[in-house]
C-alpha positions in Angstrom: -98.1 171.4 85.6 -95.3 173.8 84.9 -93.8 171.5 82.2 -97.1 171.8 80.3 -97.3 175.5 80.9 -93.7 175.9 79.6 -94.3 173.8 76.4 -97.5 175.7 75.7 -95.7 179.0 76.2 -92.9 178.0 73.9 -95.4 176.8 71.3 -97.4 180.0 71.4 -94.2 182.2 71.1 -93.0 180.2 68.3 -96.4 180.5 66.5 -96.2 184.1 67.0 -92.7 184.4 65.8 -93.7 182.5 62.6 -96.6 184.7 62.1 -94.6 187.9 62.5 -91.9 186.7 60.1 -94.7 185.9 57.5 -96.1 189.3 58.0 -92.7 191.0 57.5 -92.0 188.9 54.5 -95.5 189.6 52.9 -95.2 193.3 53.5 -91.6 193.6 52.1 -91.5 191.0 49.3 -95.0 190.0 48.6 -96.6 187.3 46.4 -96.8 186.7 42.8 -99.7 184.0 43.1 -102.0 185.7 40.4 -99.4 186.4 37.8 -99.9 183.1 35.8 -103.6 183.7 35.6 -103.3 187.3 34.6 -100.8 186.6 31.9 -103.1 183.7 30.5 -106.3 185.7 30.5 -105.0 189.3 29.7 -104.1 188.5 25.9 -107.5 187.1 25.4 -109.5 189.9 27.0 -107.6 192.8 25.7 -108.7 192.6 22.0 -112.3 192.7 23.5 -111.3 196.2 25.1 -110.1 197.3 21.6 -106.3 197.0 22.6 -103.5 195.2 20.8 -100.6 194.0 22.9 -97.3 195.4 21.8 -95.3 193.8 24.5 -95.3 192.3 27.9 -93.3 194.3 30.2 -93.0 192.1 33.2 -94.7 191.8 36.6 -94.4 193.3 40.1 -94.9 191.3 43.3 -98.0 192.1 45.2 -98.6 192.8 49.0 -101.3 194.7 50.8 -103.6 196.4 48.3 -102.2 194.5 45.3 -102.4 190.9 46.4 -101.0 188.4 44.0 -99.1 190.9 41.9 -99.6 192.9 38.8 -98.5 192.4 35.2 -97.4 195.3 33.0 -98.3 195.6 29.3 -97.7 198.2 26.5 -100.8 198.3 24.4 -102.3 200.4 21.5 -105.7 200.9 20.2 -106.7 198.4 17.5 -108.3 201.0 15.3 -105.6 203.8 16.0 -102.1 202.6 16.4 -100.8 206.0 17.5 -102.7 205.9 20.8 -100.8 203.7 23.2 -101.2 202.9 26.9 -98.9 201.4 29.5 -101.3 199.4 31.7 -100.9 197.2 34.8 -103.4 194.4 35.2 -104.4 192.8 38.4 -106.9 190.0 39.4 -109.5 190.8 42.0 -112.4 188.7 42.7 -111.9 186.6 39.7 -112.0 189.6 37.3 -109.1 191.3 35.6 -108.8 194.9 36.5 -106.9 197.4 34.3 -105.1 200.4 35.6 -103.8 203.0 33.2 -103.4 206.8 32.8 -103.6 209.1 29.9 -102.9 207.5 26.5 -99.5 208.2 25.0 -100.1 209.9 21.6 -97.3 209.5 19.2 -96.3 212.6 17.2 -93.6 211.7 14.8 -91.9 213.9 12.2 -90.4 212.5 8.9 -87.3 214.2 8.2 -85.7 213.7 4.9 -82.0 214.1 4.6 -80.5 215.0 1.3 -76.8 213.9 1.3 -74.7 214.6 -1.5 
């Protein structure tokens, strides 16, 4: 009887150790399980939002609160190229969610140099 009890105890402790290690890994490193889906769908959906992608800026592994990761883009308005956003895109419940702050408005000066 003690043989069975010892084996069950070892099995339970082993399972708890594996679960603990998985929890630590997920908390620190995270996952990138949604990145392929996000980078496939975002370029199709962004023009519908009135944005043109200027560049893909990479992705971030996700963990609690951002499962599956986030992709980062630099976009601009289709109708006004001087208004740009840095956005992060997540996938939640099968829908893309866009997170961004205030637009970056470009103010450029044209300076003419007269060299003689």
